[in-house]
BATORGU-431107 format. One record per residue (C-alpha): x, y, z; residue in three letters; residue number from 1. Coordinates in steps of 0.5 Angstrom, whole numbers, plus 500, padded with zeros to 3 digits. Example, Ala and Ser with C-alpha at 12.3 -4.5 7.8 and 13.67 -1.06 7.14 Angstrom:
REM BATORGU-431107
@x: 525 | y: 491 | z: 516 | rest: ALA | nr: 1
@x: 527 | y: 498 | z: 514 | rest: SER | nr: 2
//
This chain:
REM BATORGU-431107
@x: 448 | y: 108 | z: 246 | rest: MET | nr: 1
@x: 443 | y: 105 | z: 242 | rest: ARG | nr: 2
@x: 440 | y: 099 | z: 245 | rest: THR | nr: 3
@x: 440 | y: 093 | z: 241 | rest: LEU | nr: 4
@x: 433 | y: 093 | z: 238 | rest: GLY | nr: 5
@x: 434 | y: 100 | z: 236 | rest: GLU | nr: 6
@x: 441 | y: 098 | z: 232 | rest: ARG | nr: 7
@x: 437 | y: 093 | z: 229 | rest: TYR | nr: 8
@x: 431 | y: 097 | z: 227 | rest: GLU | nr: 9
@x: 436 | y: 102 | z: 224 | rest: SER | nr: 10
@x: 440 | y: 097 | z: 220 | rest: HIS | nr: 11
@x: 434 | y: 093 | z: 217 | rest: SER | nr: 12
@x: 430 | y: 100 | z: 215 | rest: THR | nr: 13
@x: 437 | y: 103 | z: 212 | rest: SER | nr: 14
@x: 437 | y: 097 | z: 206 | rest: ASN | nr: 15
@x: 430 | y: 098 | z: 204 | rest: VAL | nr: 16
@x: 428 | y: 102 | z: 198 | rest: PRO | nr: 17
@x: 424 | y: 108 | z: 198 | rest: GLU | nr: 18
@x: 419 | y: 105 | z: 193 | rest: GLU | nr: 19
@x: 417 | y: 100 | z: 199 | rest: TRP | nr: 20
@x: 414 | y: 105 | z: 203 | rest: PHE | nr: 21
@x: 410 | y: 108 | z: 197 | rest: SER | nr: 22
@x: 407 | y: 101 | z: 196 | rest: LEU | nr: 23
@x: 406 | y: 100 | z: 203 | rest: LYS | nr: 24
@x: 402 | y: 107 | z: 203 | rest: GLU | nr: 25
@x: 398 | y: 105 | z: 197 | rest: LYS | nr: 26
@x: 396 | y: 099 | z: 200 | rest: ASP | nr: 27
@x: 394 | y: 102 | z: 206 | rest: LYS | nr: 28
@x: 389 | y: 107 | z: 202 | rest: GLU | nr: 29
@x: 386 | y: 101 | z: 198 | rest: ALA | nr: 30
@x: 385 | y: 098 | z: 204 | rest: ALA | nr: 31
@x: 381 | y: 104 | z: 207 | rest: GLU | nr: 32
@x: 377 | y: 104 | z: 201 | rest: VAL | nr: 33
@x: 375 | y: 097 | z: 201 | rest: VAL | nr: 34
@x: 373 | y: 098 | z: 209 | rest: LEU | nr: 35
@x: 369 | y: 104 | z: 208 | rest: ARG | nr: 36
@x: 362 | y: 103 | z: 208 | rest: PRO | nr: 37
@x: 358 | y: 102 | z: 202 | rest: SER | nr: 38
@x: 353 | y: 107 | z: 200 | rest: LEU | nr: 39
@x: 346 | y: 105 | z: 199 | rest: SER | nr: 40
@x: 342 | y: 106 | z: 192 | rest: TYR | nr: 41
@x: 339 | y: 112 | z: 195 | rest: TRP | nr: 42
@x: 345 | y: 115 | z: 198 | rest: GLN | nr: 43
@x: 349 | y: 114 | z: 192 | rest: ASP | nr: 44
@x: 343 | y: 117 | z: 188 | rest: ALA | nr: 45
@x: 344 | y: 123 | z: 193 | rest: TRP | nr: 46
@x: 351 | y: 124 | z: 192 | rest: ARG | nr: 47
@x: 351 | y: 124 | z: 184 | rest: ARG | nr: 48
@x: 345 | y: 129 | z: 185 | rest: LEU | nr: 49
@x: 349 | y: 134 | z: 189 | rest: ARG | nr: 50
@x: 354 | y: 134 | z: 183 | rest: LYS | nr: 51
@x: 349 | y: 136 | z: 178 | rest: ASN | nr: 52
@x: 349 | y: 144 | z: 179 | rest: LYS | nr: 53
@x: 343 | y: 145 | z: 175 | rest: MET | nr: 54
@x: 339 | y: 140 | z: 179 | rest: ALA | nr: 55
@x: 341 | y: 143 | z: 186 | rest: MET | nr: 56
@x: 339 | y: 150 | z: 183 | rest: LEU | nr: 57
@x: 332 | y: 148 | z: 182 | rest: GLY | nr: 58
@x: 332 | y: 144 | z: 188 | rest: LEU | nr: 59
@x: 334 | y: 150 | z: 192 | rest: VAL | nr: 60
@x: 329 | y: 155 | z: 189 | rest: PHE | nr: 61
@x: 323 | y: 150 | z: 190 | rest: LEU | nr: 62
@x: 325 | y: 150 | z: 197 | rest: ILE | nr: 63
@x: 325 | y: 157 | z: 198 | rest: LEU | nr: 64
@x: 319 | y: 158 | z: 194 | rest: LEU | nr: 65
@x: 315 | y: 153 | z: 198 | rest: SER | nr: 66
@x: 318 | y: 157 | z: 204 | rest: PHE | nr: 67
@x: 315 | y: 164 | z: 201 | rest: MET | nr: 68
@x: 309 | y: 161 | z: 199 | rest: ALA | nr: 69
@x: 308 | y: 159 | z: 207 | rest: ILE | nr: 70
@x: 311 | y: 165 | z: 210 | rest: PHE | nr: 71
@x: 311 | y: 170 | z: 205 | rest: GLY | nr: 72
@x: 304 | y: 173 | z: 206 | rest: PRO | nr: 73
@x: 306 | y: 174 | z: 213 | rest: MET | nr: 74
@x: 312 | y: 178 | z: 212 | rest: MET | nr: 75
@x: 307 | y: 184 | z: 210 | rest: THR | nr: 76
@x: 301 | y: 188 | z: 213 | rest: PRO | nr: 77
@x: 297 | y: 187 | z: 207 | rest: TYR | nr: 78
@x: 291 | y: 183 | z: 206 | rest: GLU | nr: 79
@x: 291 | y: 179 | z: 199 | rest: VAL | nr: 80
@x: 284 | y: 181 | z: 197 | rest: ASN | nr: 81
@x: 283 | y: 188 | z: 200 | rest: VAL | nr: 82
@x: 283 | y: 194 | z: 195 | rest: GLN | nr: 83
@x: 286 | y: 200 | z: 196 | rest: ASP | nr: 84
@x: 284 | y: 204 | z: 190 | rest: ARG | nr: 85
@x: 288 | y: 211 | z: 191 | rest: PRO | nr: 86
@x: 295 | y: 207 | z: 191 | rest: ASN | nr: 87
@x: 294 | y: 203 | z: 185 | rest: GLN | nr: 88
@x: 300 | y: 202 | z: 180 | rest: TYR | nr: 89
@x: 305 | y: 204 | z: 185 | rest: GLN | nr: 90
@x: 312 | y: 201 | z: 183 | rest: PRO | nr: 91
@x: 316 | y: 197 | z: 187 | rest: PRO | nr: 92
@x: 319 | y: 200 | z: 193 | rest: SER | nr: 93
@x: 320 | y: 199 | z: 200 | rest: SER | nr: 94
@x: 313 | y: 200 | z: 202 | rest: GLU | nr: 95
@x: 310 | y: 195 | z: 197 | rest: HIS | nr: 96
@x: 316 | y: 190 | z: 195 | rest: TRP | nr: 97
@x: 313 | y: 188 | z: 188 | rest: PHE | nr: 98
@x: 309 | y: 194 | z: 187 | rest: GLY | nr: 99
@x: 301 | y: 194 | z: 187 | rest: THR | nr: 100
@x: 296 | y: 192 | z: 182 | rest: ASP | nr: 101
@x: 290 | y: 196 | z: 178 | rest: SER | nr: 102
@x: 286 | y: 195 | z: 185 | rest: ALA | nr: 103
@x: 292 | y: 197 | z: 189 | rest: GLY | nr: 104
@x: 293 | y: 190 | z: 192 | rest: ARG | nr: 105
@x: 300 | y: 189 | z: 194 | rest: ASP | nr: 106
@x: 303 | y: 184 | z: 189 | rest: VAL | nr: 107
@x: 308 | y: 181 | z: 193 | rest: PHE | nr: 108
@x: 303 | y: 178 | z: 198 | rest: THR | nr: 109
@x: 298 | y: 176 | z: 192 | rest: ARG | nr: 110
@x: 305 | y: 173 | z: 189 | rest: THR | nr: 111
@x: 306 | y: 168 | z: 195 | rest: TRP | nr: 112
@x: 298 | y: 166 | z: 195 | rest: TYR | nr: 113
@x: 299 | y: 165 | z: 188 | rest: GLY | nr: 114
@x: 305 | y: 160 | z: 189 | rest: ALA | nr: 115
@x: 300 | y: 156 | z: 194 | rest: ARG | nr: 116
@x: 295 | y: 155 | z: 189 | rest: ILE | nr: 117
@x: 300 | y: 153 | z: 184 | rest: SER | nr: 118
@x: 304 | y: 148 | z: 188 | rest: LEU | nr: 119
@x: 298 | y: 145 | z: 191 | rest: PHE | nr: 120
@x: 295 | y: 144 | z: 184 | rest: VAL | nr: 121
@x: 301 | y: 141 | z: 182 | rest: GLY | nr: 122
@x: 303 | y: 137 | z: 187 | rest: LEU | nr: 123
@x: 296 | y: 134 | z: 188 | rest: VAL | nr: 124
@x: 295 | y: 133 | z: 181 | rest: ALA | nr: 125
@x: 302 | y: 129 | z: 181 | rest: ALA | nr: 126
@x: 300 | y: 125 | z: 187 | rest: LEU | nr: 127
@x: 293 | y: 123 | z: 184 | rest: ILE | nr: 128
@x: 297 | y: 121 | z: 177 | rest: ASP | nr: 129
@x: 302 | y: 117 | z: 181 | rest: VAL | nr: 130
@x: 297 | y: 113 | z: 185 | rest: PHE | nr: 131
@x: 292 | y: 111 | z: 179 | rest: ILE | nr: 132
@x: 298 | y: 110 | z: 175 | rest: GLY | nr: 133
@x: 302 | y: 105 | z: 179 | rest: ILE | nr: 134
@x: 295 | y: 101 | z: 181 | rest: ILE | nr: 135
@x: 293 | y: 101 | z: 173 | rest: TRP | nr: 136
@x: 300 | y: 100 | z: 170 | rest: GLY | nr: 137
@x: 303 | y: 095 | z: 176 | rest: GLY | nr: 138
@x: 297 | y: 090 | z: 175 | rest: ILE | nr: 139
@x: 297 | y: 091 | z: 167 | rest: SER | nr: 140
@x: 304 | y: 089 | z: 167 | rest: GLY | nr: 141
@x: 304 | y: 084 | z: 172 | rest: TYR | nr: 142
@x: 298 | y: 080 | z: 170 | rest: LYS | nr: 143
@x: 300 | y: 080 | z: 162 | rest: GLY | nr: 144
@x: 296 | y: 077 | z: 157 | rest: GLY | nr: 145
@x: 289 | y: 079 | z: 156 | rest: ARG | nr: 146
@x: 288 | y: 083 | z: 162 | rest: THR | nr: 147
@x: 294 | y: 087 | z: 159 | rest: ASP | nr: 148
@x: 291 | y: 088 | z: 152 | rest: THR | nr: 149
@x: 284 | y: 090 | z: 155 | rest: ILE | nr: 150
@x: 288 | y: 095 | z: 160 | rest: MET | nr: 151
@x: 292 | y: 098 | z: 155 | rest: MET | nr: 152
@x: 287 | y: 099 | z: 150 | rest: ARG | nr: 153
@x: 283 | y: 103 | z: 155 | rest: ILE | nr: 154
@x: 290 | y: 107 | z: 156 | rest: ILE | nr: 155
@x: 290 | y: 108 | z: 148 | rest: GLU | nr: 156
@x: 283 | y: 111 | z: 148 | rest: ILE | nr: 157
@x: 284 | y: 116 | z: 153 | rest: LEU | nr: 158
@x: 291 | y: 118 | z: 150 | rest: TYR | nr: 159
@x: 288 | y: 119 | z: 144 | rest: GLY | nr: 160
@x: 283 | y: 124 | z: 147 | rest: ILE | nr: 161
@x: 286 | y: 131 | z: 147 | rest: PRO | nr: 162
@x: 287 | y: 133 | z: 155 | rest: SER | nr: 163
@x: 286 | y: 140 | z: 154 | rest: LEU | nr: 164
@x: 279 | y: 139 | z: 150 | rest: LEU | nr: 165
@x: 277 | y: 135 | z: 156 | rest: VAL | nr: 166
@x: 279 | y: 140 | z: 161 | rest: THR | nr: 167
@x: 275 | y: 145 | z: 158 | rest: ILE | nr: 168
@x: 269 | y: 142 | z: 157 | rest: LEU | nr: 169
@x: 269 | y: 139 | z: 164 | rest: LEU | nr: 170
@x: 270 | y: 146 | z: 167 | rest: LEU | nr: 171
@x: 265 | y: 149 | z: 163 | rest: VAL | nr: 172
@x: 260 | y: 143 | z: 165 | rest: VAL | nr: 173
@x: 262 | y: 143 | z: 173 | rest: LEU | nr: 174
@x: 264 | y: 151 | z: 173 | rest: GLY | nr: 175
@x: 271 | y: 153 | z: 175 | rest: PRO | nr: 176
@x: 273 | y: 151 | z: 182 | rest: SER | nr: 177
@x: 280 | y: 149 | z: 185 | rest: LEU | nr: 178
@x: 277 | y: 142 | z: 185 | rest: PHE | nr: 179
@x: 274 | y: 142 | z: 178 | rest: THR | nr: 180
@x: 281 | y: 144 | z: 176 | rest: ILE | nr: 181
@x: 285 | y: 138 | z: 179 | rest: ILE | nr: 182
@x: 279 | y: 133 | z: 177 | rest: LEU | nr: 183
@x: 280 | y: 135 | z: 170 | rest: ALA | nr: 184
@x: 288 | y: 135 | z: 170 | rest: LEU | nr: 185
@x: 288 | y: 128 | z: 173 | rest: THR | nr: 186
@x: 282 | y: 125 | z: 168 | rest: ILE | nr: 187
@x: 287 | y: 123 | z: 163 | rest: THR | nr: 188
@x: 294 | y: 126 | z: 166 | rest: GLY | nr: 189
@x: 295 | y: 119 | z: 170 | rest: TRP | nr: 190
@x: 296 | y: 115 | z: 163 | rest: VAL | nr: 191
@x: 303 | y: 117 | z: 162 | rest: GLY | nr: 192
@x: 305 | y: 114 | z: 169 | rest: MET | nr: 193
@x: 301 | y: 108 | z: 168 | rest: ALA | nr: 194
@x: 305 | y: 106 | z: 161 | rest: ARG | nr: 195
@x: 312 | y: 108 | z: 165 | rest: ILE | nr: 196
@x: 310 | y: 103 | z: 171 | rest: VAL | nr: 197
@x: 308 | y: 098 | z: 166 | rest: ARG | nr: 198
@x: 314 | y: 098 | z: 162 | rest: GLY | nr: 199
@x: 318 | y: 097 | z: 168 | rest: GLN | nr: 200
@x: 314 | y: 092 | z: 171 | rest: VAL | nr: 201
@x: 314 | y: 088 | z: 165 | rest: LEU | nr: 202
@x: 322 | y: 088 | z: 165 | rest: GLN | nr: 203
@x: 323 | y: 087 | z: 173 | rest: ILE | nr: 204
@x: 318 | y: 081 | z: 173 | rest: LYS | nr: 205
@x: 322 | y: 076 | z: 170 | rest: ASN | nr: 206
@x: 328 | y: 077 | z: 175 | rest: TYR | nr: 207
@x: 330 | y: 072 | z: 179 | rest: GLU | nr: 208
@x: 328 | y: 074 | z: 186 | rest: PHE | nr: 209
@x: 321 | y: 075 | z: 183 | rest: VAL | nr: 210
@x: 320 | y: 068 | z: 180 | rest: LEU | nr: 211
@x: 323 | y: 066 | z: 187 | rest: ALA | nr: 212
@x: 317 | y: 069 | z: 191 | rest: SER | nr: 213
@x: 312 | y: 066 | z: 186 | rest: GLN | nr: 214
@x: 315 | y: 059 | z: 186 | rest: SER | nr: 215
@x: 314 | y: 060 | z: 194 | rest: PHE | nr: 216
@x: 307 | y: 062 | z: 193 | rest: GLY | nr: 217
@x: 307 | y: 069 | z: 194 | rest: GLY | nr: 218
@x: 301 | y: 073 | z: 192 | rest: LYS | nr: 219
@x: 300 | y: 078 | z: 186 | rest: ALA | nr: 220
@x: 299 | y: 084 | z: 191 | rest: SER | nr: 221
@x: 304 | y: 082 | z: 195 | rest: ARG | nr: 222
@x: 309 | y: 081 | z: 190 | rest: ILE | nr: 223
@x: 307 | y: 088 | z: 186 | rest: ILE | nr: 224
@x: 308 | y: 091 | z: 193 | rest: ARG | nr: 225
@x: 314 | y: 088 | z: 196 | rest: LYS | nr: 226
@x: 318 | y: 087 | z: 190 | rest: HIS | nr: 227
@x: 316 | y: 090 | z: 183 | rest: LEU | nr: 228
@x: 314 | y: 097 | z: 186 | rest: LEU | nr: 229
@x: 320 | y: 099 | z: 190 | rest: PRO | nr: 230
@x: 325 | y: 097 | z: 184 | rest: ASN | nr: 231
@x: 321 | y: 102 | z: 180 | rest: THR | nr: 232
@x: 321 | y: 108 | z: 184 | rest: MET | nr: 233
@x: 326 | y: 112 | z: 180 | rest: GLY | nr: 234
@x: 322 | y: 112 | z: 174 | rest: PRO | nr: 235
@x: 316 | y: 114 | z: 178 | rest: ILE | nr: 236
@x: 320 | y: 120 | z: 182 | rest: ILE | nr: 237
@x: 322 | y: 123 | z: 175 | rest: VAL | nr: 238
@x: 316 | y: 122 | z: 172 | rest: GLN | nr: 239
@x: 312 | y: 126 | z: 178 | rest: MET | nr: 240
@x: 317 | y: 131 | z: 178 | rest: THR | nr: 241
@x: 316 | y: 132 | z: 170 | rest: LEU | nr: 242
@x: 308 | y: 132 | z: 172 | rest: SER | nr: 243
@x: 308 | y: 138 | z: 177 | rest: VAL | nr: 244
@x: 310 | y: 143 | z: 172 | rest: PRO | nr: 245
@x: 305 | y: 141 | z: 167 | rest: SER | nr: 246
@x: 300 | y: 141 | z: 172 | rest: ALA | nr: 247
@x: 302 | y: 148 | z: 174 | rest: ILE | nr: 248
@x: 302 | y: 151 | z: 167 | rest: PHE | nr: 249
@x: 295 | y: 148 | z: 166 | rest: ALA | nr: 250
@x: 292 | y: 151 | z: 172 | rest: GLU | nr: 251
@x: 296 | y: 158 | z: 170 | rest: ALA | nr: 252
@x: 293 | y: 158 | z: 163 | rest: PHE | nr: 253
@x: 286 | y: 156 | z: 165 | rest: LEU | nr: 254
@x: 286 | y: 162 | z: 170 | rest: SER | nr: 255
@x: 289 | y: 166 | z: 165 | rest: PHE | nr: 256
@x: 283 | y: 165 | z: 160 | rest: ILE | nr: 257
@x: 278 | y: 165 | z: 166 | rest: GLY | nr: 258
@x: 276 | y: 158 | z: 167 | rest: LEU | nr: 259
@x: 281 | y: 157 | z: 173 | rest: GLY | nr: 260
@x: 281 | y: 160 | z: 179 | rest: ILE | nr: 261
@x: 276 | y: 166 | z: 179 | rest: GLN | nr: 262
@x: 278 | y: 173 | z: 182 | rest: ALA | nr: 263
@x: 279 | y: 176 | z: 187 | rest: PRO | nr: 264
@x: 283 | y: 170 | z: 189 | rest: TYR | nr: 265
@x: 290 | y: 170 | z: 188 | rest: ALA | nr: 266
@x: 293 | y: 166 | z: 182 | rest: SER | nr: 267
@x: 299 | y: 167 | z: 178 | rest: TRP | nr: 268
@x: 294 | y: 166 | z: 172 | rest: GLY | nr: 269
@x: 289 | y: 171 | z: 175 | rest: VAL | nr: 270
@x: 295 | y: 176 | z: 176 | rest: MET | nr: 271
@x: 297 | y: 175 | z: 169 | rest: ALA | nr: 272
@x: 290 | y: 176 | z: 166 | rest: ASN | nr: 273
@x: 289 | y: 182 | z: 171 | rest: ASP | nr: 274
@x: 295 | y: 185 | z: 168 | rest: SER | nr: 275
@x: 294 | y: 185 | z: 161 | rest: LEU | nr: 276
@x: 292 | y: 192 | z: 160 | rest: GLY | nr: 277
@x: 297 | y: 195 | z: 165 | rest: ALA | nr: 278
@x: 303 | y: 192 | z: 161 | rest: ILE | nr: 279
@x: 301 | y: 197 | z: 156 | rest: LEU | nr: 280
@x: 301 | y: 203 | z: 160 | rest: SER | nr: 281
@x: 308 | y: 201 | z: 163 | rest: GLY | nr: 282
@x: 306 | y: 198 | z: 169 | rest: ASN | nr: 283
@x: 311 | y: 192 | z: 168 | rest: TRP | nr: 284
@x: 311 | y: 189 | z: 175 | rest: TRP | nr: 285
@x: 304 | y: 187 | z: 175 | rest: THR | nr: 286
@x: 306 | y: 182 | z: 169 | rest: LEU | nr: 287
@x: 313 | y: 181 | z: 171 | rest: PHE | nr: 288
@x: 313 | y: 177 | z: 177 | rest: PHE | nr: 289
@x: 307 | y: 172 | z: 176 | rest: PRO | nr: 290
@x: 310 | y: 171 | z: 169 | rest: ALA | nr: 291
@x: 317 | y: 170 | z: 172 | rest: PHE | nr: 292
@x: 315 | y: 165 | z: 178 | rest: PHE | nr: 293
@x: 311 | y: 161 | z: 173 | rest: ILE | nr: 294
@x: 317 | y: 160 | z: 168 | rest: SER | nr: 295
@x: 322 | y: 159 | z: 173 | rest: PHE | nr: 296
@x: 318 | y: 154 | z: 177 | rest: THR | nr: 297
@x: 317 | y: 150 | z: 171 | rest: MET | nr: 298
@x: 325 | y: 151 | z: 169 | rest: PHE | nr: 299
@x: 326 | y: 148 | z: 176 | rest: ALA | nr: 300
@x: 322 | y: 142 | z: 176 | rest: PHE | nr: 301
@x: 325 | y: 140 | z: 169 | rest: ASN | nr: 302
@x: 332 | y: 141 | z: 171 | rest: VAL | nr: 303
@x: 331 | y: 137 | z: 178 | rest: LEU | nr: 304
@x: 327 | y: 132 | z: 174 | rest: GLY | nr: 305
@x: 333 | y: 131 | z: 169 | rest: ASP | nr: 306
@x: 338 | y: 131 | z: 175 | rest: GLY | nr: 307
@x: 334 | y: 126 | z: 178 | rest: LEU | nr: 308
@x: 334 | y: 121 | z: 172 | rest: GLN | nr: 309
@x: 341 | y: 121 | z: 172 | rest: ASP | nr: 310
@x: 342 | y: 120 | z: 179 | rest: ALA | nr: 311
@x: 337 | y: 114 | z: 179 | rest: LEU | nr: 312
@x: 339 | y: 111 | z: 173 | rest: ASP | nr: 313
@x: 343 | y: 104 | z: 176 | rest: PRO | nr: 314
@x: 347 | y: 104 | z: 170 | rest: LYS | nr: 315
@x: 351 | y: 110 | z: 172 | rest: LEU | nr: 316
@x: 353 | y: 108 | z: 179 | rest: ARG | nr: 317
@x: 360 | y: 107 | z: 180 | rest: LYS | nr: 318
//
């Protein structure tokens, strides 16, 4: 026999419509969504970036490229600059994975040494552009008035000077070297970053939290460092990812025309220059691998930058 409580429960639930249970489950799910911990700005940006397949493809490629640039030369017994004339123009095989060049050097080993130089030049040039652009654009946008006018006129003058001409002249005067290439790329490369930072600061400096900090006597340097720059990191990161491939291509182009990294040191541009005569004789691998990695590295940075632009846009947050 059922107890009085069991009979009451059976009687009370038998007359309740089934819709009541479905509504109860929906309310429970809605409550779980409300109680679920909210995502921060960067967590939400990472969640949306992972949904972008092209951006994730670019990110994975760049991670693998960085790994191979560090450990790739260790996977073969060949030295980057040691010549082996009897083995010149060997096609790709189990012994030489990417073949050999006109001097019998292993293309696989030289490709990853070239990746080191290209990534180093691109990242260092981009970081210097970010550093100078943040300082210049932050001061110009926050101070405003005559200070902003003078600083922007200087930027306009630098922006009107052909950067390639300045780079070539500097390399001719100082001589080709890794330091000279980075210096030449950063003389006018920070101008775009400064204009972006200035535009963001002009927009954010009138927000309530900035005005409140000013009313309490906050110093300009502290307001820029604590309030303005953290809220402009999204556009800064996107611009940085787009500046790296430009620097990589500039280094490859300068090395290709003989004004960048000099032989026998390995660089994607140097390898492409050395293979010009070989490609006519059918030794396609000497040009294919450096050209492929230059092209795909630029593609990876560009799609990653586009993905970050969408992921870091606060207007797209849900």
